[in-house]
N, C-alpha and C positions, 0 to 999 in steps of 0.2 A: 371263687372259681379256681380250680386246680390247673396249674400249668401242665401242658402235655409234654411228654418226653418225645425225643426225635423218633423213636420207634413207633410210638402211638400215632404221630402225625404221618409217618411213612405208610402205616397201615390204613389210616383214614383216607389218604389221598392217592393211593396206589393206582387207581383207575383213571386219574386225571392226566391230561396231556402234559408233556414236558418238552421243552425246547432248549438246546444247548448251542451257544454261540461263542466264538473266540474273537476277542478284540485285542488290539495292541495299544497299550497306553505307555507313552514315553519309552518305547522299545521293549516293554515287558508284556508278554502275552498274558491275557486275563481270560479265564473261562467263566462265562455267566450261564447259570442254569436257571431257567424260568419254569416255575411250577404253576400251571393254570388251574386254580382251585376254586375261584370265586364264581359268582353268577352275575357280575356286573354287566351292564349293557355297554359295549365298547363305544357306541355312538355318544352316549351320555358322558363317558369318561373323557373322550377327545374334546367334546364341546366345552366341558367345564375347564379343561386344561387350556383350550384356546381363549376362552373368556378371561381366565386369570392372567394368562400371558399378555393379552391385549391391554388389560387394565393396568398391569404392572409397567408395560412399556409407556402407556399414556401418562402415568404418574411419575415416571422416571425412576422406578425402583429396580428395573432390570435394564441392562445395557442392550440396545438394539443391535441387530446384526449389521455389519458394515459390508456393503456390496460395492464392487469395483466397476 
């Protein structure tokens, strides 16, 4: 499979929605550009993430959030 160039990907996904957000990390502004090009069901993605996170917390592989 041939790797696509940036120009080819830009042309292929030019009609897809794009979202730009600015975050501050350790005092440095970071611009994140999200290109929504897939056809995944967001409900499936969130459910899988939640299941993986819960399992990791139960097994102790991820530090749980500390609430005051």
